[in-house]
C-alpha positions as CSV (number, residue, x, y, z in Angstrom):
1,A,-7.2,6.0,-27.3
2,L,-7.7,2.7,-25.7
3,Q,-9.7,1.2,-28.4
4,R,-7.2,2.4,-31.1
5,A,-4.3,1.0,-29.0
6,V,-6.0,-2.5,-28.9
7,E,-6.5,-2.4,-32.8
8,L,-2.8,-1.6,-33.6
9,D,-0.7,-4.7,-34.0
10,W,2.7,-3.3,-32.8
11,V,1.6,-2.5,-29.4
12,D,3.2,-4.9,-26.9
13,V,2.5,-3.1,-23.4
14,H,-0.4,-0.7,-22.6
15,L,-0.2,1.9,-19.7
16,V,-4.0,2.2,-18.6
17,R,-5.5,4.5,-16.1
18,V,-7.7,2.2,-14.0
19,N,-9.4,2.1,-10.6
20,P,-13.0,0.9,-9.5
21,Q,-13.8,4.4,-8.6
22,G,-13.3,5.6,-12.3
23,A,-11.2,8.6,-11.3
24,I,-8.9,10.0,-13.9
25,M,-9.7,7.4,-16.5
26,D,-10.0,7.5,-20.2
27,T,-13.6,8.0,-21.4
28,P,-14.9,7.7,-25.0
29,D,-15.6,11.5,-25.1
30,V,-12.4,12.6,-23.5
31,K,-11.1,15.9,-24.8
32,S,-8.1,16.4,-22.7
33,W,-5.8,14.2,-20.7
34,N,-7.1,15.1,-17.3
35,A,-10.9,14.9,-18.2
36,E,-13.2,14.1,-15.3
37,S,-14.5,10.6,-15.1
38,D,-16.4,8.4,-12.6
39,A,-17.5,4.7,-11.9
40,T,-19.6,4.5,-15.1
41,H,-16.3,4.5,-17.1
42,V,-15.0,1.5,-15.3
43,G,-16.7,-1.1,-17.4
44,P,-15.7,0.1,-20.9
45,V,-12.0,0.5,-19.8
46,M,-12.0,-3.1,-18.4
47,E,-13.5,-4.4,-21.5
48,Q,-10.5,-2.8,-23.5
49,I,-8.1,-4.2,-20.8
50,K,-9.6,-7.6,-21.4
51,R,-9.0,-7.2,-25.1
52,M,-5.4,-6.3,-24.6
53,H,-5.0,-9.2,-22.3
54,E,-6.4,-11.7,-24.8
55,K,-4.0,-10.5,-27.3
56,G,-1.2,-11.4,-25.0
57,R,-0.2,-7.9,-24.3
58,G,1.2,-6.5,-21.0
59,V,-1.0,-4.2,-19.2
60,I,0.4,-1.7,-16.6
61,G,-2.2,0.0,-14.5
62,M,-1.8,3.7,-13.7
63,K,-3.9,6.1,-11.6
64,I,-4.4,3.3,-9.0
65,I,-4.8,5.8,-6.2
66,G,-6.7,8.2,-8.4
67,E,-3.8,10.7,-8.9
68,G,-3.8,11.1,-5.1
69,R,-7.4,11.7,-4.8
70,F,-8.1,8.7,-2.7
71,T,-7.3,10.1,0.7
72,R,-9.5,7.7,2.6
73,P,-7.6,4.5,3.5
74,E,-10.7,2.3,2.3
75,D,-10.7,4.0,-1.2
76,R,-7.0,3.1,-1.5
77,E,-7.7,-0.5,-0.3
78,K,-10.6,-1.0,-2.8
79,S,-8.6,0.3,-5.8
80,I,-5.4,-1.8,-4.9
81,R,-7.6,-4.9,-4.5
82,F,-9.5,-4.2,-7.8
83,A,-6.1,-3.9,-9.6
84,M,-4.4,-6.8,-8.1
85,Q,-7.4,-9.3,-8.2
86,S,-8.7,-8.5,-11.7
87,G,-6.6,-11.1,-13.4
88,L,-6.1,-8.5,-16.2
89,I,-3.4,-6.2,-15.0
90,D,0.1,-7.3,-15.0
91,S,1.8,-4.5,-12.8
92,V,1.0,-1.1,-11.5
93,T,2.7,2.2,-11.1
94,I,1.9,4.5,-8.2
95,G,3.3,7.8,-7.3
96,F,4.2,8.4,-3.6
97,K,4.8,11.5,-1.5
98,S,6.3,9.9,1.6
99,P,8.0,6.5,2.7
100,A,4.9,6.1,4.8
101,E,2.7,5.9,1.5
102,I,5.2,3.3,0.1
103,D,5.0,1.1,3.1
104,E,1.2,1.3,3.2
105,A,0.9,0.5,-0.6
106,I,3.1,-2.4,-0.2
107,Q,1.1,-3.8,2.6
108,R,-2.1,-3.5,0.6
109,I,-0.6,-5.1,-2.4
110,N,0.7,-8.0,-0.3
111,S,-2.6,-8.3,1.4
112,A,-4.5,-8.2,-2.1
113,L,-2.2,-10.8,-3.7
114,A,-2.7,-13.2,-0.6
115,G,-6.3,-13.3,-1.7
116,V,-5.4,-14.5,-5.4
117,A,-5.4,-18.1,-6.1
C-alpha cells in the first residue's frame, strides 16, 4: 500500500505507521492490517516516506507508541525522537488512555524538537 500510494498523483497526505522498533508497520507481504512486523521493516517504510516527502506530500506518522505496546519509557522516548527528528514526518497522531500519557508525550515531543536545528 505504501508503494502504491506514492505512485498515485492525487494523494496529498499520507498516514503512515512508523516507529524505529518496527511495531505494527506495513510490510511488503502484509496480508492484514495488523500483521506483525519488526525493526527489519523500518528501512523500507522510511524509503517510501522519503519518496512521499520528495513529492511534496504531507506525512502523518501513526503507531508512534506501537499501538500502546511501548510500555517502557525508553521505548516511547526512542520512538518519539525518531519521528520528530527524522525530517520526513510532518505530524503525528498518538492515542492516549489518560491525561498523564498526554503530558508525558508533550514533554517528550518538546524535548525531541529542542534537538532539531
